[in-house]
C-alpha positions in Angstrom: -19.0 -12.9 -24.9 -15.5 -14.5 -24.8 -14.3 -12.2 -27.6 -15.6 -9.1 -25.7 -13.8 -10.2 -22.6 -10.5 -10.7 -24.4 -10.9 -7.3 -26.1 -11.6 -5.7 -22.7 -8.4 -7.2 -21.1 -6.3 -6.2 -24.2 -7.5 -2.6 -24.1 -7.0 -2.4 -20.3 -3.3 -3.2 -20.8 -2.6 -1.3 -24.0 -0.6 1.9 -24.2 1.5 1.6 -21.0 5.2 2.4 -21.3 8.0 -0.1 -21.1 9.3 1.6 -17.9 6.0 1.2 -16.2 6.0 -2.5 -17.0 9.6 -2.8 -15.7 8.8 -0.9 -12.5 5.8 -3.2 -12.0 7.8 -6.3 -12.5 10.5 -5.2 -10.0 7.8 -4.4 -7.5 6.3 -7.9 -8.1 9.7 -9.5 -7.3 10.0 -7.3 -4.2 6.5 -7.9 -2.9 6.6 -11.6 -3.6 9.1 -11.8 -0.7 7.0 -9.8 1.6 6.4 -12.6 4.0 7.2 -10.9 7.3 4.6 -8.2 7.6 1.4 -10.2 7.3 2.5 -12.5 10.0 4.3 -10.0 12.3 1.4 -9.8 14.9 1.2 -13.6 15.1 5.0 -13.8 15.4 5.0 -11.3 18.2 2.1 -12.8 20.1 2.7 -16.5 19.4 6.5 -17.0 19.1 7.8 -14.2 21.4 4.8 -14.2 23.8 4.1 -10.5 23.7 0.6 -9.3 24.8 -1.8 -7.8 22.2 -1.1 -4.4 23.6 2.7 -4.9 23.4 2.3 -6.2 19.8 0.2 -3.2 19.0 2.8 -0.8 20.3 5.6 -2.5 18.3 3.5 -2.4 15.2 3.0 1.3 15.8 6.8 1.7 15.6 6.4 0.3 12.1 4.0 3.2 11.5 6.4 5.8 12.9 9.1 4.5 10.7 6.8 4.6 7.7 6.1 8.3 8.4 9.8 9.1 8.6 10.6 6.9 5.6 7.9 8.5 3.4 9.0 12.0 4.2 12.7 11.2 3.7 11.9 9.3 0.5 9.9 12.2 -1.0 12.4 14.8 0.1 15.3 12.9 -1.4 13.4 12.1 -4.6 12.9 15.9 -5.4 16.7 16.4 -4.9 18.5 13.3 -6.2 15.9 11.6 -8.3 13.7 8.5 -7.9 16.3 6.0 -9.2 18.8 6.4 -6.4 16.1 6.4 -3.7 14.5 3.2 -5.0 17.8 1.3 -5.4 19.3 2.2 -2.0 16.0 1.7 -0.2 15.9 -1.9 -1.5 19.5 -2.6 -0.5 19.1 -1.0 3.0 15.9 -3.0 3.7 17.5 -6.3 2.9 20.3 -5.7 5.4 17.8 -4.7 8.1 15.8 -7.8 7.5 18.9 -10.0 8.0 19.6 -8.3 11.4 16.1 -7.9 12.8 16.1 -11.5 14.1 18.9 -10.6 16.5 16.5 -8.5 18.5 14.4 -10.3 21.1 13.6 -7.7 23.7 10.6 -5.4 23.4 12.6 -2.2 22.8 15.1 -4.0 20.5 12.3 -5.2 18.3 10.6 -1.8 18.4 13.7 -0.1 17.2 14.3 -2.6 14.4 10.7 -2.3 13.3 11.1 1.5 13.1 14.4 1.1 11.1 12.9 -1.5 8.8 9.9 0.8 7.9 12.2 3.8 7.4 14.3 2.0 4.8 11.3 0.2 3.2 8.9 3.1 3.0 11.5 5.6 1.5 10.9 3.5 -1.6 7.2 4.3 -2.0 7.1 8.0 -2.9 10.1 7.5 -5.3 8.3 4.6 -6.9 5.1 6.5 -7.4 7.0 9.5 -8.8 8.7 7.1 -11.3 5.4 5.7 -12.4 3.9 9.2 -12.9 7.0 10.2 -14.8 6.8 7.3 -17.3 3.1 7.5 -17.9 0.8 9.8 -19.9 -2.0 11.7 -18.2 -4.6 9.8 -20.1 -3.3 6.4 -18.9 -1.9 7.4 -15.5 -4.6 5.7 -13.5 -4.1 2.4 -15.4 -0.3 2.8 -14.8 -0.9 3.0 -11.1 -3.3 0.1 -11.4 -0.7 -2.0 -13.1 1.8 -1.2 -10.3 -0.8 -2.2 -7.8 -1.6 -5.4 -9.7 2.1 -6.3 -9.6 2.3 -5.6 -5.9 -0.8 -7.6 -5.2 0.4 -10.5 -7.4 3.4 -10.5 -5.2 1.1 -10.3 -2.2 -0.8 -13.3 -3.4 2.5 -15.2 -3.5 4.2 -13.8 -0.4 1.7 -14.6 2.4 0.9 -18.0 0.9 4.6 -18.9 0.8 5.1 -17.2 4.1 2.4 -19.3 5.8 4.0 -22.5 4.4 7.5 -21.4 5.6 6.2 -20.4 9.0 4.3 -23.7 9.5 7.1 -26.0 8.2 10.4 -24.2 8.9 9.7 -21.5 11.5 9.4 -17.7 11.4 13.2 -17.1 10.9 12.8 -18.2 7.2 10.3 -15.4 6.6 12.9 -12.8 7.3 15.6 -14.5 5.3 13.3 -14.9 2.3 12.2 -11.3 2.4 15.8 -10.1 2.6 16.9 -12.1 -0.4 14.0 -10.9 -2.6 14.8 -7.3 -1.7 18.4 -7.9 -3.0 17.0 -9.6 -6.1 14.7 -6.7 -6.8 17.6 -4.2 -6.3 19.8 -6.1 -8.8 17.1 -6.3 -11.5 16.3 -2.6 -10.9 19.9 -1.6 -11.4 20.4 -3.4 -14.7 17.0 -2.6 -16.3 16.2 1.0 -15.2 18.1 4.2 -16.1 19.0 7.1 -13.8 17.8 10.0 -15.9 17.6 12.6 -13.2 20.5 14.8 -14.3 19.5 14.5 -18.0 16.0 15.6 -17.2 17.3 18.6 -15.2 19.5 19.6 -18.1 16.6 19.3 -20.5 14.8 22.0 -18.6 16.3 25.4 -19.4 16.5 27.9 -16.5 13.5 29.9 -17.7 11.2 26.9 -18.0 12.4 25.6 -14.6 11.8 29.0 -12.9 8.3 29.2 -14.4 7.6 25.6 -13.3 8.6 26.4 -9.8 6.6 29.6 -9.7 3.5 27.7 -10.8 4.1 24.9 -8.4 1.7 24.9 -5.4 3.0 23.9 -2.0 1.1 20.8 -0.9 1.0 22.4 2.6 -1.1 25.3 1.1 -3.3 23.1 -1.0 -6.3 22.8 1.3 -8.4 20.5 -0.9 -5.4 18.2 -1.1 -5.0 18.2 2.7 -8.7 17.4 3.1 -8.2 14.5 0.6 -5.3 13.3 2.7 -7.5 13.3 5.8 -9.9 11.0 4.0 -7.1 8.7 2.9 -5.8 8.5 6.4 -9.2 7.5 7.7 -9.6 4.8 5.1 -6.0 3.7 5.6 -6.7 3.2 9.4 -9.6 0.9 8.4 -7.9 -1.0 5.6 -4.6 -1.6 7.5 -6.5 -3.8 9.9 -6.2 -6.3 7.0 -2.6 -6.7 8.1 -2.9 -6.2 11.9 -6.2 -7.6 13.4 -7.8 -9.6 10.6 -5.1 -12.4 10.7 -5.7 -12.7 14.5 -9.4 -12.8 13.9 -9.0 -15.5 11.3 -6.9 -17.6 13.8 -8.8 -17.0 17.0 -12.4 -16.7 15.9 -12.5 -18.8 12.6 -9.9 -21.3 13.8 -7.6 -21.1 10.7 -4.0 -22.1 10.9 -1.0 -20.1 9.4 -1.1 -21.7 6.0 -4.9 -21.2 5.7 -4.5 -17.6 6.8 -1.8 -17.0 4.2 -4.1 -18.5 1.4 -7.1 -16.4 2.4 -5.0 -13.2 2.6 -3.4 -14.1 -0.7 -6.9 -14.1 -2.2 -6.8 -10.3 -2.0 -3.9 -10.2 -4.4 -5.4 -12.9 -6.7 -8.7 -11.0 -7.0 -6.8 -7.8 -7.9 -4.7 -9.6 -10.5 -7.9 -10.8 -12.2 -10.2 -7.8 -11.8 -8.4 -4.5 -11.2 -7.1 -3.6 -14.7 -10.4 -4.2 -16.6 -12.5 -2.6 -13.8 -10.2 0.5 -13.7 -10.2 0.7 -17.5 -14.0 0.8 -17.5 -14.3 3.2 -14.6 -11.5 5.5 -16.0 -13.7 6.3 -19.0 -16.3 8.0 -16.8 -13.8 10.6 -15.8 -15.4 10.9 -12.4 -12.6 9.9 -10.0 -14.2 11.1 -6.8 -17.5 9.4 -7.4 -15.6 6.2 -8.1 -13.5 6.6 -4.9 -16.7 7.2 -3.0 -18.0 3.8 -4.2 -14.7 2.2 -3.2 -14.8 3.7 0.3 -18.5 2.5 0.7 -17.5 -1.1 -0.2 -14.6 -1.0 2.3 -17.1 -0.3 5.0 -19.4 -3.1 3.8 -16.5 -5.5 3.7 -15.9 -5.1 7.5 -19.6 -5.5 8.0 -19.4 -9.0 6.5 -17.2 -10.1 9.5 -20.2 -9.4 11.8 -22.1 -12.3 10.4 -22.5 -14.6 13.5 -20.9 -17.8 12.2 -17.5 -19.6 12.4 -17.7 -20.6 8.8 -14.4 -20.0 7.0 -16.3 -18.7 4.0 -16.9 -15.4 5.9 -13.2 -14.8 5.5 -13.5 -15.1 1.7 -16.6 -12.9 1.5 -15.1 -10.1 3.6 -11.9 -10.2 1.6 -13.8 -10.1 -1.7 -15.8 -7.0 -0.8 -12.8 -5.2 0.8 -10.8 -6.0 -2.4 -13.5 -4.4 -4.6 -13.4 -1.4 -2.4 -9.7 -0.9 -2.7 -9.8 -1.4 -6.5 -12.3 1.4 -6.8 -10.4 4.0 -4.7 -6.7 3.3 -4.4 -5.4 3.6 -8.0 -7.7 6.6 -8.6 -6.3 8.3 -5.5 -2.7 7.8 -6.6 -3.4 9.1 -10.1 -5.2 12.1 -8.7 -2.3 13.1 -6.5 0.1 12.7 -9.5 -2.1 14.8 -11.7 -2.5 17.4 -8.9 1.3 17.9 -8.8 4.1 18.6 -11.3 7.7 17.6 -11.7 9.1 20.2 -9.3 6.9 19.2 -6.4 5.7 15.7 -7.1 8.0 14.2 -4.6 6.5 16.3 -1.8 2.9 15.5 -2.9 3.7 11.8 -3.1 5.5 11.9 0.2 2.5 13.4 2.0 0.3 10.9 0.3 2.5 8.1 1.6 2.7 9.8 5.0 -1.1 9.8 5.3 -0.9 6.0 5.1 2.1 5.8 7.3 0.5 8.0 10.0 -2.6 5.7 10.0 -0.2 2.8 10.5 1.0 4.4 13.7 -2.5 4.5 15.1 -4.1 1.4 13.4 -2.4 -1.4 15.3 -2.5 -0.1 18.8 -6.0 1.3 18.4 -7.2 -1.8 16.6 -6.0 -4.2 19.4 -7.3 -1.8 22.1 -10.7 -1.9 20.5 -10.6 -5.7 20.4 -9.8 -5.8 24.1 -12.5 -3.2 25.0 -15.3 -3.9 22.4 -14.4 -7.3 21.0 -13.9 -8.1 17.3 -17.5 -7.2 16.5 -17.1 -3.7 18.0 -14.0 -3.2 15.9 -15.8 -4.2 12.7 -18.7 -1.9 13.4 -16.4 1.0 13.9 -14.5 0.3 10.7 -17.8 0.0 8.8 -18.7 3.5 10.0 -15.3 4.8 9.0 -15.8 3.5 5.4 -19.2 5.2 5.1 -17.8 8.5 6.4 -14.9 8.2 3.9 -17.4 7.7 1.1 -19.3 10.8 2.0 -16.1 12.8 2.4 -14.9 11.8 -1.1 -18.1 13.1 -2.5 -17.7 16.4 -0.7 -14.0 17.0 -1.7 -14.9 16.1 -5.3 -17.5 18.9 -5.3 -14.9 21.3 -3.9 -12.3 20.3 -6.5 -14.9 20.8 -9.3 -15.5 24.4 -8.0 -11.8 25.4 -8.2 
């Protein structure tokens, strides 16, 4: 039994490129400093005394910035390469984090939230393009899973440390720590990764490049891809409540303090660190990505259903996070890999940008709509709506999978 488990983990990590490991390590450093975002709604409502509606609107500016940043990042990646976009995104984000504390008014914070998301989210499509570039088609899903593992290992560290810093030193320290880790990630990225954009362009002769561009499908004309993005947006709306409304639910309804909230939210990253690679390795063998994504969406819906259990027991937080985590394991890495495989080198930046923008667009709606539902329907009403969204997403994945198979 033990030997089989060791072999499973060994096979799950085998065959991934050095560059994918480096990109994942850099993302781990960057995400380990992501202490601001999980506590932003609490910071706005508790420290700055904004109402839930005002906090929701400010968080929507994060979403608007994410949309703009994802589009800019994808556009630039196709033109100047993923290396420059990733490096300068990290540098710019660190400077914005240092200055965001200067803003205290509603519109000042809203503007800085927008700017922070523009700089931070320009990184995402470039980073995904880089992972796709340095991975083989047969292990691309595991490459994206490794990247997610690194991100979530960082997320296991970040909120836990952030909760401790917020409780002991105050919220200012969250912004400083986040800024410093962005700078550290940029430095490591600069000395370990190579800007090969011009070399790759030269390696393609004009004929091959012309044929590649002629065969490239515009993502705006790829209707199955657009349907897929609609599903991702729906699920993103649900899953993003993990960052917006769930921390408030933990504090107000379950009575957890900031350090406890950080530990419970960090459980998500810890579970991904232990479970994602072997589960993805086993699921990848079935070569049925849409069926697997449908299972993941179903579990996301059930995860929110757990919060409807009528008790103040803190174990409900762990149960809900466990099921939500299993859901994201079974749909997120397969979704990223499918988008990468759907595109090619001449249009991958556009595809990844639109994929990131589907998440970013959801982040515009998710905070304001989530808090509005809490005020109108209560927490239980919100969880019921999100459960239905997960079930609809599961059915929609099955439908688009059938459509793709018929192409």
